[in-house]
C-alpha positions as CSV (number, residue, x, y, z in Angstrom):
1,M,8.3,33.2,-3.9
2,S,6.9,30.6,-6.2
3,A,3.9,28.5,-5.3
4,G,5.9,25.3,-5.3
5,H,8.5,26.5,-2.6
6,P,7.4,27.4,0.9
7,D,9.0,30.3,2.7
8,P,12.2,29.0,4.3
9,T,12.0,31.4,7.3
10,P,9.6,30.1,10.0
11,A,7.0,32.4,11.4
12,P,7.9,34.0,14.7
13,T,6.6,32.1,17.7
14,V,6.6,35.2,19.9
15,R,5.3,38.5,18.7
16,L,5.5,41.8,20.6
17,V,2.0,43.3,20.4
18,R,2.3,46.3,22.6
19,G,5.2,48.4,24.0
20,S,8.8,48.3,23.0
21,A,10.9,45.7,24.9
22,D,14.6,46.0,24.8
23,A,16.9,43.0,24.2
24,D,17.4,42.2,27.9
25,E,13.6,42.2,28.6
26,L,12.9,40.0,25.6
27,A,15.7,37.6,26.6
28,A,14.3,37.3,30.1
29,V,10.8,36.5,28.8
30,L,12.1,33.9,26.4
31,A,14.2,32.3,29.1
32,V,11.2,31.8,31.3
33,L,9.1,30.4,28.4
34,Q,11.9,28.0,27.5
35,A,12.2,26.8,31.1
36,V,8.5,26.2,31.3
37,A,8.5,24.2,28.1
38,A,11.5,22.1,29.2
39,R,9.8,21.3,32.5
40,R,6.6,20.2,30.8
41,A,8.6,18.1,28.3
42,A,10.5,16.4,31.2
43,A,7.2,15.7,33.1
44,R,5.7,14.1,30.0
45,S,8.8,11.8,29.5
46,H,8.8,10.5,33.1
47,P,5.6,9.0,34.4
48,P,4.8,9.8,38.0
49,A,6.2,7.4,40.6
50,A,3.9,5.2,42.7
51,P,2.9,6.9,45.9
52,A,5.2,6.1,48.8
53,R,3.8,4.2,51.6
54,A,3.3,6.2,54.8
55,A,6.1,5.6,57.3
56,W,3.7,4.8,60.1
57,S,2.2,1.9,58.2
58,R,5.4,0.2,57.1
59,P,5.9,-3.3,58.5
60,T,9.3,-2.3,59.9
61,R,7.5,0.0,62.3
62,Q,5.9,-3.0,64.1
63,P,7.9,-4.4,67.0
64,P,9.7,-7.7,66.3
65,A,8.2,-10.9,67.7
66,G,9.2,-11.6,71.4
67,T,9.9,-8.0,72.4
68,W,8.4,-6.3,75.4
69,R,5.0,-4.6,74.9
70,A,3.1,-2.3,77.2
71,P,0.4,-4.1,79.2
72,G,-3.2,-3.5,78.3
73,P,-5.9,-2.3,80.7
74,R,-6.0,-4.2,83.9
75,P,-9.3,-6.0,84.8
76,R,-11.2,-4.6,87.7
77,G,-11.7,-7.0,90.4
């Protein structure tokens, strides 16, 4: 290679350091790594949604005006 032209082949991003994985094992590891990378990329592109309001505190949970309500404690007398 000449100094003016970089090597056209990129360096490997995964290198087997120990052992001898067959093609199926290597494909499984790469599939998992690709899925993790895709999930992280999707999480970065979509900001988290605003937290949902708890169901018990929603205004629709309150009884409408004019409806029956249970009586409070009776005064002693």
